[in-house]
C-alpha positions as CSV (number, residue, x, y, z in Angstrom):
1,X,0.0,0.0,0.0
2,X,1.4,3.4,-0.9
3,X,1.6,6.2,1.6
4,X,-1.5,8.3,1.8
5,X,-1.6,11.7,3.5
6,X,-4.4,14.1,4.3
7,X,-3.3,17.4,5.8
8,X,-5.7,20.1,6.7
9,X,-6.4,23.1,8.9
10,X,-9.4,23.6,11.1
11,X,-10.1,26.2,13.7
12,X,-6.6,27.6,13.5
13,X,-4.7,24.3,14.0
14,X,-3.0,22.0,11.5
15,X,-3.8,18.3,11.4
16,X,-2.4,15.4,9.4
17,X,-3.6,11.8,8.8
18,X,-1.4,9.3,7.1
19,X,-1.3,5.6,6.5
20,X,0.5,3.0,4.3
21,X,4.0,3.3,5.8
22,X,3.8,2.2,9.5
23,X,2.5,-1.0,11.1
24,X,1.4,-2.5,7.8
25,X,0.5,-5.9,9.3
26,X,-2.2,-4.4,11.5
27,X,-5.7,-4.4,10.0
28,X,-5.4,-0.7,9.8
29,X,-2.9,1.9,11.1
30,X,-3.0,5.7,11.0
31,X,-0.5,8.2,12.2
32,X,-2.4,11.2,13.5
33,X,-0.8,14.6,14.1
34,X,-1.9,17.9,15.6
35,X,0.8,20.5,15.6
36,X,3.8,18.4,16.4
37,X,2.0,15.9,18.6
38,X,1.8,12.5,16.8
39,X,0.1,9.3,17.8
40,X,0.1,6.0,16.0
41,X,-3.3,4.3,16.2
42,X,-3.6,0.7,15.1
43,X,-6.6,-1.6,14.8
44,X,-6.6,-5.3,14.5
45,X,-9.8,-7.3,13.9
46,X,-9.6,-11.1,14.5
47,X,-10.8,-13.4,11.8
48,X,-12.7,-15.7,14.1
49,X,-16.0,-15.1,15.9
50,X,-16.2,-15.6,19.6
51,X,-19.0,-17.2,21.5
52,X,-19.6,-14.1,23.7
53,X,-22.8,-12.3,24.6
54,X,-21.0,-9.0,24.3
55,X,-18.9,-7.2,21.7
56,X,-15.2,-7.9,22.5
57,X,-13.5,-4.5,22.0
58,X,-10.3,-3.7,23.8
59,X,-8.6,-0.2,23.7
60,X,-5.2,0.6,25.0
61,X,-3.6,4.0,25.2
62,X,0.2,3.7,25.6
63,X,2.1,6.7,27.1
64,X,5.7,6.6,25.9
65,X,7.9,8.9,28.0
66,X,10.3,9.3,25.0
67,X,7.5,11.3,23.5
68,X,8.3,14.2,25.9
69,X,12.0,13.5,26.1
70,X,12.0,11.9,29.5
71,X,13.2,8.7,31.0
72,X,10.5,6.9,33.1
73,X,10.9,7.1,36.9
74,X,11.3,4.2,39.2
75,X,13.7,1.3,39.2
76,X,12.6,-0.4,35.9
77,X,13.0,2.7,33.8
78,X,10.3,1.5,31.4
79,X,6.6,2.2,31.0
80,X,4.7,-0.2,33.2
81,X,1.0,0.0,34.1
82,X,-0.9,2.9,32.6
83,X,-1.3,6.1,34.5
84,X,-4.8,7.3,35.5
85,X,-4.6,9.7,32.7
86,X,-3.7,6.9,30.3
87,X,-6.6,4.8,31.5
88,X,-9.1,7.7,31.1
89,X,-7.8,8.3,27.6
90,X,-8.4,4.6,26.7
91,X,-11.9,4.9,28.0
92,X,-12.4,8.1,26.0
93,X,-11.4,6.3,22.8
94,X,-13.5,3.2,23.6
95,X,-16.8,4.9,24.3
96,X,-17.4,6.6,20.9
97,X,-16.0,3.6,18.9
98,X,-18.0,0.9,20.5
99,X,-21.5,2.0,19.2
100,X,-20.2,2.0,15.6
101,X,-20.1,-1.8,15.3
102,X,-23.2,-3.7,14.3
103,X,-25.2,-5.6,16.9
104,X,-24.2,-9.2,17.0
105,X,-20.6,-8.6,15.8
106,X,-18.5,-11.1,17.8
107,X,-15.0,-10.7,16.3
108,X,-12.4,-9.4,18.7
109,X,-11.2,-5.9,18.0
110,X,-8.0,-4.4,19.5
111,X,-7.2,-0.7,19.2
112,X,-3.8,0.6,20.4
113,X,-2.8,4.2,20.5
114,X,0.9,4.8,21.0
115,X,2.3,8.3,21.6
116,X,5.3,9.0,19.4
117,X,5.7,12.8,20.0
118,X,3.9,15.1,22.4
119,X,4.9,18.7,21.9
120,X,3.8,20.1,25.2
121,X,1.1,22.3,23.6
122,X,-1.4,20.0,21.9
123,X,-2.9,17.1,24.0
124,X,-2.8,13.7,22.2
125,X,-6.1,12.3,23.4
126,X,-8.7,13.9,21.1
127,X,-6.9,12.9,17.9
128,X,-6.8,9.3,19.1
129,X,-10.5,8.9,18.5
130,X,-10.2,10.1,14.9
131,X,-7.1,7.8,14.6
132,X,-9.1,4.8,15.8
133,X,-12.0,5.5,13.5
134,X,-9.7,6.0,10.5
135,X,-7.6,2.9,11.3
136,X,-10.8,0.8,11.4
137,X,-12.1,2.2,8.2
138,X,-8.8,2.0,6.3
139,X,-8.8,-1.7,7.3
140,X,-12.3,-2.2,6.0
141,X,-13.8,-3.1,9.4
142,X,-17.6,-3.1,9.7
143,X,-17.4,0.3,11.6
144,X,-20.1,2.9,11.0
145,X,-17.8,6.0,10.8
146,X,-16.2,8.4,10.5
147,X,-16.2,9.3,14.2
148,X,-14.2,12.2,15.8
149,X,-13.6,13.9,19.1
150,X,-13.1,17.6,20.0
151,X,-12.3,19.4,23.1
152,X,-14.0,22.8,23.6
153,X,-12.6,25.5,25.8
154,X,-14.1,29.0,26.5
155,X,-12.0,32.1,27.0
156,X,-12.8,33.7,30.3
157,X,-12.3,37.2,29.0
158,X,-14.1,37.1,25.7
159,X,-16.4,34.1,26.0
160,X,-15.0,32.8,22.7
161,X,-15.3,29.0,22.2
162,X,-12.0,27.3,21.2
163,X,-11.8,24.0,19.4
164,X,-9.0,21.7,20.7
165,X,-7.3,24.4,22.8
166,X,-3.6,24.1,23.7
167,X,-2.6,23.6,27.3
168,X,-1.8,27.3,27.5
169,X,-5.2,28.2,26.1
170,X,-6.9,25.9,28.7
171,X,-5.3,28.0,31.5
172,X,-7.5,30.9,30.5
173,X,-10.7,28.8,30.1
174,X,-13.6,28.2,32.4
175,X,-14.8,25.2,30.4
176,X,-13.3,21.9,29.3
177,X,-15.8,20.0,27.3
178,X,-14.8,16.9,25.4
179,X,-17.4,15.6,22.9
180,X,-17.2,12.6,20.6
181,X,-19.5,11.2,18.0
182,X,-20.3,11.3,14.3
183,X,-21.6,14.0,12.0
184,X,-25.1,12.7,12.9
185,X,-25.1,12.0,16.7
186,X,-23.2,12.5,19.9
187,X,-22.0,9.3,21.7
188,X,-19.8,10.6,24.5
189,X,-19.5,13.8,26.6
190,X,-17.0,14.7,29.4
191,X,-16.9,18.1,30.9
192,X,-15.5,20.2,33.7
193,X,-16.7,23.7,34.2
194,X,-16.5,26.7,36.5
195,X,-20.2,26.8,37.4
196,X,-21.5,27.6,34.0
197,X,-25.2,27.7,33.1
198,X,-27.2,25.0,31.4
199,X,-27.8,27.4,28.4
200,X,-24.1,28.0,28.0
201,X,-23.3,24.3,28.2
202,X,-25.9,23.5,25.6
203,X,-24.5,26.1,23.3
204,X,-21.0,24.6,23.7
205,X,-22.4,21.1,23.0
206,X,-24.1,22.3,19.8
207,X,-20.9,24.0,18.7
208,X,-19.0,20.8,19.4
209,X,-21.3,18.7,17.3
210,X,-20.8,21.1,14.4
211,X,-17.0,20.9,14.8
212,X,-17.2,17.1,14.9
213,X,-19.0,17.1,11.6
214,X,-16.2,19.1,10.0
215,X,-13.5,16.7,11.3
216,X,-15.5,13.8,10.0
217,X,-15.7,15.4,6.5
218,X,-11.9,15.6,6.4
219,X,-11.5,12.0,7.6
220,X,-14.0,10.8,5.0
221,X,-11.7,12.5,2.3
222,X,-8.8,10.6,3.8
223,X,-10.6,7.3,3.7
224,X,-11.7,7.9,0.1
225,X,-8.0,8.3,-0.9
226,X,-7.2,5.0,0.8
227,X,-10.0,3.1,-1.1
228,X,-10.3,0.4,1.5
229,X,-11.7,-3.0,0.6
230,X,-14.7,-3.8,2.9
231,X,-14.0,-6.7,5.2
232,X,-16.3,-9.8,4.8
233,X,-18.0,-10.7,8.0
234,X,-21.0,-12.4,9.3
235,X,-23.3,-11.4,12.0
236,X,-24.2,-14.3,14.2
237,X,-28.0,-15.0,14.0
238,X,-29.6,-17.1,16.7
239,X,-31.9,-20.0,15.7
240,X,-35.5,-18.5,15.6
241,X,-36.6,-21.3,17.9
242,X,-34.8,-19.6,20.8
243,X,-36.8,-16.4,20.7
244,X,-40.0,-18.3,20.0
245,X,-39.7,-20.3,23.1
246,X,-38.8,-17.3,25.3
247,X,-41.4,-14.8,24.0
248,X,-44.4,-16.3,25.8
249,X,-42.8,-15.4,29.2
250,X,-42.9,-11.6,28.5
251,X,-45.7,-11.0,31.0
252,X,-43.8,-13.0,33.6
253,X,-40.7,-10.9,33.1
254,X,-42.8,-7.7,33.5
255,X,-44.1,-9.0,36.8
256,X,-40.6,-9.9,38.1
257,X,-39.3,-6.4,37.3
258,X,-41.9,-4.6,39.4
259,X,-40.0,-4.8,42.7
260,X,-38.2,-1.8,44.3
261,X,-35.6,-4.0,46.1
262,X,-32.7,-4.7,43.8
263,X,-31.6,-8.0,45.2
264,X,-35.2,-9.3,45.4
265,X,-35.9,-8.2,41.8
266,X,-32.6,-9.7,40.5
267,X,-33.4,-13.0,42.3
268,X,-36.9,-13.1,40.7
269,X,-35.4,-12.3,37.2
270,X,-32.6,-14.9,37.6
271,X,-35.0,-17.6,38.8
272,X,-37.3,-16.9,35.8
273,X,-34.4,-17.1,33.4
274,X,-33.2,-20.3,35.0
275,X,-36.7,-21.8,34.8
276,X,-37.1,-20.9,31.1
277,X,-33.7,-22.2,30.3
278,X,-34.2,-25.6,32.0
279,X,-37.8,-26.1,31.0
280,X,-37.8,-24.8,27.4
281,X,-34.4,-26.2,26.2
282,X,-32.9,-29.6,26.3
283,X,-29.4,-30.2,27.6
284,X,-28.1,-30.5,24.1
285,X,-29.8,-27.3,23.0
286,X,-28.4,-25.5,26.1
287,X,-24.9,-26.7,25.1
288,X,-25.4,-25.6,21.5
289,X,-27.3,-22.3,22.0
290,X,-25.8,-21.2,25.4
291,X,-24.9,-17.6,24.5
292,X,-28.0,-17.2,22.2
293,X,-30.3,-18.2,25.1
294,X,-28.6,-15.8,27.4
295,X,-28.8,-13.0,24.9
296,X,-32.5,-13.7,24.2
297,X,-33.3,-13.7,27.9
298,X,-31.5,-10.4,28.3
299,X,-33.4,-9.0,25.3
300,X,-36.7,-10.1,27.0
301,X,-35.8,-8.3,30.2
302,X,-34.8,-5.2,28.2
303,X,-38.0,-5.0,26.2
304,X,-40.1,-5.6,29.3
305,X,-38.4,-2.8,31.3
306,X,-38.6,-0.3,28.4
307,X,-42.2,-1.1,27.5
308,X,-43.2,-0.5,31.1
309,X,-41.6,2.9,31.1
310,X,-42.7,4.0,27.6
311,X,-46.3,2.8,27.8
312,X,-47.2,3.3,31.5
313,X,-44.5,5.7,32.8
314,X,-43.9,3.2,35.6
315,X,-40.3,2.4,36.6
316,X,-39.2,-0.9,38.2
317,X,-39.3,0.6,41.7
318,X,-42.6,2.4,41.1
319,X,-41.2,5.9,40.8
320,X,-42.2,8.6,38.3
321,X,-39.7,9.5,35.5
322,X,-38.5,12.7,37.4
323,X,-38.6,11.3,40.9
324,X,-35.5,10.8,43.1
325,X,-35.1,7.9,45.4
326,X,-35.3,8.5,49.3
327,X,-32.2,10.2,50.7
328,X,-30.3,9.5,53.8
329,X,-27.5,12.0,54.5
330,X,-25.1,12.1,57.5
331,X,-22.2,14.5,57.6
332,X,-19.5,13.7,60.2
333,X,-20.4,10.0,60.4
334,X,-16.9,8.8,61.5
335,X,-15.0,10.0,64.6
336,X,-11.3,11.2,64.5
337,X,-11.0,11.2,60.8
338,X,-10.5,14.7,59.4
339,X,-13.9,14.8,57.7
340,X,-16.6,12.3,56.5
341,X,-20.0,12.0,55.0
342,X,-22.5,9.2,54.4
343,X,-24.7,9.7,51.4
344,X,-27.4,7.2,50.5
345,X,-29.9,7.4,47.7
346,X,-32.2,4.4,47.4
347,X,-30.0,1.4,47.5
348,X,-26.8,3.2,46.6
349,X,-24.7,4.1,49.6
350,X,-21.3,5.8,49.7
351,X,-19.0,6.8,52.6
352,X,-16.6,9.6,51.7
353,X,-13.7,10.4,53.9
354,X,-11.5,13.5,53.7
355,X,-7.9,13.7,54.9
356,X,-5.8,16.9,55.0
357,X,-2.1,17.0,54.8
358,X,0.9,19.2,54.2
359,X,1.2,20.6,50.7
360,X,4.3,18.6,50.1
361,X,2.1,15.5,50.3
362,X,0.6,16.4,46.9
363,X,0.5,13.6,44.2
364,X,3.4,13.7,41.8
365,X,2.6,12.5,38.3
366,X,5.0,10.7,36.0
367,X,3.1,11.1,32.7
368,X,3.4,12.7,29.4
369,X,1.0,15.4,30.6
370,X,2.6,18.8,31.4
371,X,1.0,18.7,34.9
372,X,3.6,17.7,37.5
373,X,1.1,16.8,40.1
374,X,-2.1,17.6,41.9
375,X,-3.0,18.9,45.3
376,X,-6.6,17.5,45.3
377,X,-7.0,13.7,45.0
378,X,-10.3,11.9,44.8
379,X,-10.3,8.1,44.8
380,X,-13.3,5.8,44.3
381,X,-13.5,2.2,45.4
382,X,-16.1,-0.3,44.2
383,X,-15.6,-3.6,46.2
384,X,-17.6,-6.7,45.1
385,X,-19.6,-6.7,48.4
386,X,-21.4,-3.5,47.4
387,X,-23.4,-5.5,44.9
388,X,-23.6,-8.6,47.0
389,X,-21.0,-10.4,45.0
390,X,-17.7,-12.1,45.5
391,X,-14.6,-11.2,43.5
392,X,-10.9,-10.3,43.6
393,X,-9.8,-7.0,45.0
394,X,-6.6,-5.4,43.8
395,X,-5.5,-2.4,41.7
396,X,-8.4,-0.1,40.7
397,X,-10.1,-0.9,37.5
398,X,-10.9,1.4,34.6
399,X,-14.4,2.0,36.0
400,X,-13.1,3.0,39.4
401,X,-10.5,5.4,37.9
402,X,-13.1,6.9,35.7
403,X,-15.7,7.5,38.4
404,X,-13.1,8.9,40.8
405,X,-11.9,11.3,38.1
406,X,-15.5,12.5,37.5
407,X,-16.1,13.3,41.2
408,X,-12.7,15.0,41.4
409,X,-13.5,17.1,38.3
410,X,-16.9,18.1,39.8
411,X,-15.4,19.4,43.0
412,X,-12.2,21.1,41.7
413,X,-13.9,24.4,40.8
414,X,-15.2,25.0,44.3
415,X,-12.0,24.2,46.2
416,X,-10.0,27.1,47.9
417,X,-6.6,27.8,46.5
418,X,-3.5,26.8,48.5
419,X,-2.9,30.4,49.7
420,X,-6.3,30.5,51.4
421,X,-6.1,26.8,52.6
422,X,-2.6,25.5,52.5
423,X,-3.4,21.8,52.6
424,X,-3.1,18.8,50.3
425,X,-6.6,17.2,50.2
426,X,-7.4,13.6,49.6
427,X,-11.0,12.2,49.5
428,X,-11.7,8.5,49.3
429,X,-15.3,7.4,48.4
430,X,-16.1,3.8,49.5
431,X,-19.1,2.4,47.7
432,X,-20.9,0.3,50.4
433,X,-24.0,-0.4,48.3
434,X,-24.7,0.1,44.7
435,X,-27.8,0.2,42.6
436,X,-26.9,2.8,40.0
437,X,-25.4,6.3,40.1
438,X,-22.7,5.5,42.7
439,X,-20.4,8.2,41.1
440,X,-22.9,10.8,41.8
441,X,-23.4,9.6,45.3
442,X,-19.6,9.9,45.6
443,X,-19.7,13.5,44.5
444,X,-22.4,14.3,47.1
445,X,-20.7,12.3,49.9
446,X,-17.4,14.0,49.1
447,X,-19.0,17.5,49.4
448,X,-20.2,16.5,52.9
449,X,-16.8,15.2,53.8
450,X,-15.0,18.4,52.7
451,X,-17.5,20.6,54.6
452,X,-17.2,18.4,57.7
453,X,-13.4,18.7,57.5
454,X,-13.6,22.5,57.5
455,X,-12.4,22.9,53.9
456,X,-13.8,26.4,52.9
457,X,-15.4,25.3,49.6
458,X,-17.0,28.1,47.6
459,X,-20.3,26.2,47.3
460,X,-21.7,22.7,47.9
461,X,-21.9,20.4,44.9
462,X,-24.5,17.8,44.2
463,X,-24.9,15.4,41.3
464,X,-27.5,13.2,39.6
465,X,-27.5,10.6,36.9
466,X,-30.0,10.9,34.0
467,X,-31.3,8.1,31.8
468,X,-33.1,7.8,28.5
469,X,-35.5,5.3,27.0
470,X,-36.0,5.9,23.3
471,X,-38.3,3.8,21.1
472,X,-38.9,5.3,17.7
473,X,-40.3,8.8,18.3
474,X,-41.2,8.0,21.9
475,X,-38.7,9.4,24.4
476,X,-38.7,9.3,28.2
477,X,-35.9,11.0,30.3
478,X,-35.3,9.4,33.7
479,X,-34.0,11.2,36.8
480,X,-31.7,9.3,39.2
481,X,-31.4,6.1,37.2
482,X,-30.9,2.8,39.0
483,X,-28.7,-0.1,37.8
484,X,-31.3,-1.8,35.5
485,X,-32.1,1.5,33.8
486,X,-28.5,2.2,33.1
487,X,-27.8,-1.4,31.9
488,X,-30.8,-1.7,29.7
489,X,-31.4,2.0,28.9
490,X,-30.0,4.2,26.1
491,X,-28.1,6.9,28.0
492,X,-26.1,7.5,31.2
493,X,-25.9,11.3,31.6
494,X,-24.3,12.5,34.8
495,X,-24.6,16.2,35.8
496,X,-22.8,17.8,38.8
497,X,-23.0,21.4,39.9
498,X,-23.7,24.0,42.5
499,X,-26.8,26.2,42.7
500,X,-25.0,28.6,40.4
501,X,-24.1,26.2,37.6
502,X,-22.6,23.1,36.2
503,X,-19.1,21.9,37.3
504,X,-18.9,18.5,35.5
505,X,-20.7,16.3,33.0
506,X,-20.3,12.8,31.7
507,X,-22.5,11.1,29.1
508,X,-22.5,7.7,27.3
509,X,-25.1,7.4,24.6
510,X,-26.3,4.1,23.2
511,X,-29.2,5.5,21.2
512,X,-28.5,7.1,17.8
513,X,-30.5,10.3,17.1
514,X,-29.7,12.1,20.4
515,X,-30.9,15.6,19.5
516,X,-30.1,19.0,21.0
517,X,-33.7,19.1,22.2
518,X,-33.3,15.9,24.1
519,X,-30.0,17.2,25.7
520,X,-31.8,20.4,26.6
521,X,-34.6,18.6,28.3
522,X,-32.1,16.3,30.1
523,X,-30.1,19.2,31.4
524,X,-33.2,21.0,32.7
525,X,-34.5,17.9,34.4
526,X,-31.1,17.3,35.9
527,X,-31.0,20.8,37.3
528,X,-34.3,20.1,39.1
529,X,-32.9,16.9,40.5
530,X,-29.6,18.4,41.6
531,X,-31.5,21.2,43.3
532,X,-33.6,18.7,45.2
533,X,-30.6,16.8,46.4
534,X,-28.6,19.9,47.3
535,X,-31.4,21.3,49.5
536,X,-31.4,17.9,51.4
537,X,-27.6,18.1,51.8
538,X,-27.6,21.7,53.0
539,X,-30.3,20.8,55.6
540,X,-27.8,18.6,57.3
541,X,-24.7,20.8,57.1
542,X,-25.3,24.4,55.9
543,X,-21.7,25.4,55.4
544,X,-18.2,24.2,56.0
545,X,-17.1,23.8,59.7
546,X,-15.5,27.0,60.9
547,X,-12.3,25.2,62.0
548,X,-10.6,21.9,61.2
549,X,-10.7,19.1,63.7
550,X,-8.2,18.6,66.5
551,X,-6.8,15.6,64.6
552,X,-5.9,17.8,61.6
553,X,-2.4,19.3,61.6
554,X,-2.7,23.1,62.1
555,X,-0.7,24.8,59.3
556,X,0.7,28.2,59.7
557,X,2.4,30.0,56.8
558,X,5.3,32.4,57.1
559,X,7.5,34.2,54.6
560,X,11.2,34.5,54.8
561,X,13.8,36.2,52.5
562,X,14.9,33.9,49.7
563,X,18.5,34.3,50.7
564,X,17.6,32.8,54.2
565,X,16.2,29.5,52.8
566,X,19.7,28.0,52.9
567,X,20.1,28.9,56.5
568,X,16.8,27.2,57.5
569,X,17.5,24.1,55.5
570,X,21.2,23.8,56.6
571,X,23.9,21.6,55.1
572,X,22.2,18.5,53.7
573,X,19.0,19.4,55.4
574,X,20.5,19.2,58.8
575,X,18.9,22.3,60.3
576,X,15.3,21.7,59.1
577,X,15.5,18.0,60.1
578,X,16.7,19.0,63.5
579,X,13.7,21.3,64.0
580,X,11.3,18.6,62.9
581,X,12.9,16.0,65.1
582,X,12.9,18.3,68.1
583,X,9.3,19.6,67.7
584,X,7.5,16.9,65.8
585,X,6.2,19.5,63.4
586,X,6.3,19.1,59.6
587,X,7.9,21.8,57.5
588,X,7.5,22.5,53.8
589,X,9.8,25.1,52.3
590,X,9.0,26.7,48.9
591,X,11.4,28.3,46.5
592,X,9.9,31.7,47.0
593,X,10.6,31.6,50.7
594,X,7.1,30.5,51.8
595,X,7.2,28.1,54.7
596,X,4.3,26.0,55.8
597,X,4.5,24.6,59.3
598,X,2.1,21.9,60.3
599,X,1.5,20.2,63.6
600,X,-1.4,18.6,65.4
601,X,0.0,20.0,68.6
602,X,-0.3,23.8,68.4
603,X,2.6,24.3,70.8
604,X,4.8,22.2,68.6
605,X,4.0,24.3,65.6
606,X,4.6,27.5,67.6
607,X,8.0,26.2,68.7
608,X,9.0,25.3,65.2
609,X,7.9,28.7,63.9
610,X,9.9,30.4,66.6
611,X,13.0,28.4,65.8
612,X,12.7,29.3,62.1
613,X,12.2,33.0,62.8
614,X,15.1,32.8,65.2
615,X,17.3,31.5,62.4
616,X,16.3,34.3,59.9
617,X,16.2,37.1,62.4
618,X,18.6,39.9,61.8
619,X,19.7,41.4,65.1
620,X,19.4,45.2,65.4
621,X,21.1,47.7,67.6
622,X,19.6,47.9,71.1
623,X,18.1,44.4,71.1
624,X,18.8,42.2,74.1
625,X,19.6,38.5,73.9
626,X,20.3,35.6,76.3
627,X,23.2,34.2,74.4
628,X,25.6,31.3,74.7
629,X,29.4,31.5,74.5
630,X,30.4,29.5,71.5
631,X,34.0,30.7,70.9
632,X,36.8,32.3,72.9
633,X,39.7,34.3,71.5
634,X,42.3,36.6,72.9
635,X,40.3,39.6,72.0
636,X,36.9,38.5,73.2
637,X,34.1,35.9,73.1
638,X,31.7,35.0,70.4
639,X,28.2,34.7,71.6
640,X,25.4,32.9,69.8
641,X,22.4,35.2,69.5
642,X,20.2,33.1,67.1
643,X,20.6,29.8,65.3
644,X,22.3,31.7,62.5
645,X,23.9,34.7,64.1
646,X,26.9,35.2,66.5
647,X,28.1,38.5,67.9
648,X,31.5,39.6,69.3
649,X,31.7,40.5,73.0
650,X,35.0,42.3,73.2
651,X,37.4,41.5,76.1
652,X,36.9,45.0,77.4
653,X,33.2,44.3,77.9
654,X,33.2,40.9,79.6
655,X,33.5,42.3,83.1
656,X,33.8,45.4,85.2
657,X,37.5,46.1,85.4
658,X,40.5,45.1,83.4
659,X,40.6,41.4,82.3
660,X,43.8,39.9,81.0
661,X,42.3,36.7,79.7
662,X,38.7,36.1,78.6
663,X,38.9,32.6,80.1
664,X,39.2,34.2,83.6
665,X,35.6,35.3,83.3
666,X,33.9,33.2,80.6
667,X,33.9,29.5,79.5
668,X,32.4,27.8,76.5
669,X,28.7,27.2,77.0
670,X,28.2,30.0,79.5
671,X,24.9,31.8,79.2
672,X,25.2,35.6,79.1
673,X,22.8,38.5,78.7
674,X,24.0,40.8,76.0
675,X,22.9,43.9,74.1
676,X,23.6,44.6,70.5
677,X,25.7,47.8,70.3
678,X,26.3,47.9,66.5
679,X,25.7,46.0,63.3
680,X,28.3,46.8,60.6
681,X,26.2,47.7,57.5
682,X,28.9,46.4,55.2
683,X,30.1,43.2,56.8
684,X,27.1,42.4,59.0
685,X,29.4,41.9,62.0
686,X,27.8,42.4,65.3
687,X,29.3,44.1,68.4
688,X,27.9,43.2,71.8
689,X,27.9,44.5,75.4
690,X,27.4,42.4,78.4
691,X,24.6,43.5,80.6
692,X,25.2,41.2,83.6
693,X,28.9,42.0,84.0
694,X,30.6,40.6,87.0
695,X,33.6,42.3,88.6
696,X,36.9,41.3,87.1
697,X,38.8,38.7,89.2
698,X,41.3,40.1,91.6
699,X,44.9,39.9,90.2
700,X,43.6,39.3,86.7
701,X,44.5,42.7,85.3
702,X,48.0,41.7,84.1
703,X,50.3,44.2,82.4
704,X,49.1,47.7,81.6
705,X,50.6,47.6,78.1
706,X,53.0,50.5,78.5
707,X,51.2,52.0,81.5
708,X,48.2,53.3,79.6
709,X,45.3,51.6,81.4
710,X,41.9,51.6,79.5
711,X,38.6,51.5,81.2
712,X,36.4,48.5,80.2
713,X,34.1,50.8,78.2
714,X,36.8,52.3,76.0
715,X,37.3,51.0,72.5
716,X,40.8,50.3,71.3
717,X,42.1,52.7,68.7
718,X,43.2,51.5,65.3
719,X,46.6,49.9,65.5
720,X,46.5,49.8,69.3
721,X,47.2,46.5,71.2
722,X,48.8,43.3,70.1
723,X,48.8,41.8,66.6
724,X,45.6,40.3,65.3
725,X,45.4,36.7,66.5
726,X,45.0,33.8,64.2
727,X,41.4,32.7,64.3
728,X,40.4,29.1,64.7
729,X,36.7,30.0,65.1
730,X,34.9,31.9,62.3
731,X,31.9,33.8,63.6
732,X,28.6,33.2,61.9
733,X,27.9,36.8,61.0
734,X,26.5,36.2,57.6
């Protein structure tokens, strides 16, 4: 195959699609470029069908550190498990690609996106969707494309919408909206926003759909150049006898579904399916038609649930379409932890726990993304017991990472900055029960936990999951969907926000023909649902606690001159470690001289603060110190004033009367009260006078040095006295 290139410019940025040169043994391979960011996306379609009751699509996004000119961290020095960002990108590619394959297609499909170059300006994720679509179509796969993805930003100053903004452009944006789909319909939405209105979000979605259409046009031109040969494939068709034997049980399935209790309903449905399977099919038929029987039973359940909603408006648990399940909300559920909140909606229950730490406990990121780390961390756990099941527990799965990222994105816009609240913040949401919309319960529970911890959030955030049942021209939008409505419905549309506007969105759409009118209705119905939940939350905790708990380290922030940072740290960190060891406080020193001091014991923090200020303190004339003798010379004693400053107490000022040797009056380690007489403006050297002078020892006067006796308060004139002694102690006057 010859090399084929399609280069074009859209919305002020240059793009390039090329195939025919790289990875030619894959079913399809396309190198996608935006600016200087390049990603190779390959697609391989297996030749054999699998006996699955689902479509076996796998998507991997591989972050190569060489793409940004870095060597991976850690001992292995090679890319290992994907980062959270890599996992989220793989999900972002999967979701718009999956609906493009025909129902009943059972061949395995593997899409791999490998970052070759990331220029630090143009993110690689959005072009991967176009790359996956193009790779599948170049290979002739039965994929209903083209599909594309765009990110929409909005300039805070001008309100201008930006297509695929650079990292720099995103810094000035109050919206990050990622939309994927085809020229005809939207299949995936992800958004984070700074409390924008439903109207503005709808306008951005409409603009995104138009932009996707233009990208699909250019991709279609590229595919036309490639002239792919359509792949021959067969769609598995079940024996008609399977559906014929199952159809008479439609009314029985409807009856089983009318049960508000999830486990009871599932037990009834499972029992009915088992009975149908055993009574209607022989052992040989079960062996031959196993997956077909399972698929037909699932289809029966799906049709029964959807018919019930479309024709009667009745949901499985008896609710109306816009009705929210009963709420149970308890802020401050756990003792001693920094903050907690229990949020339950129907049979979905989440415990969120907030922990506050020093800013230097932020999460460092070793990825191709320009962000070095993050101060706010939200993690979501979905153990098997929350659905009454057994299973292995280990590293978080893609679903857990995705749901945690959604809740994190929803709460970021309302968090205080680190100047107002100098803490690293970690929230963990433990799903204790699940019957749909656990990510939204996590968002609500995390708001409670943050407020209970005393984090001064700008406004509380609530979230609700919306669903859709669409049969022909009949459409029903559902508020607060439960598991069966998500599993058998057409849309999972999650909306988070404050009373002032939206902070996050996520949507997966299985129904083609999702119109702007449907989205508008869903957003408005979601607004009403969010408002209902938010009022219930605020009734239990109206605002953040005025103070953090006693178990939280109190953090005080001080500012020191940049040139004093070295003194506080000390050689090899010796000084700052000594302060921490002595006081038990934690100390975080920033490059600009900002120091955060944290300690659960307020006295320990105050002591650490005093020790740091003592180090950086510049003595001034007239100040009095209780110092320690740290050096003795022929001409006087060096007295330690602060951790970083010594002063010279001249021999003429150590006692009342003439003293021949300093050692006759002072010894190393003696404590003396001294006053600063003078600080040399050029050298910084400090002259001291002793305030608690004793009388000079009898017989200690020695020679008068030519008969000229000086009183103890007289200063020696230049050139007077003996030669300058060699110093073995260098005073710390810097």
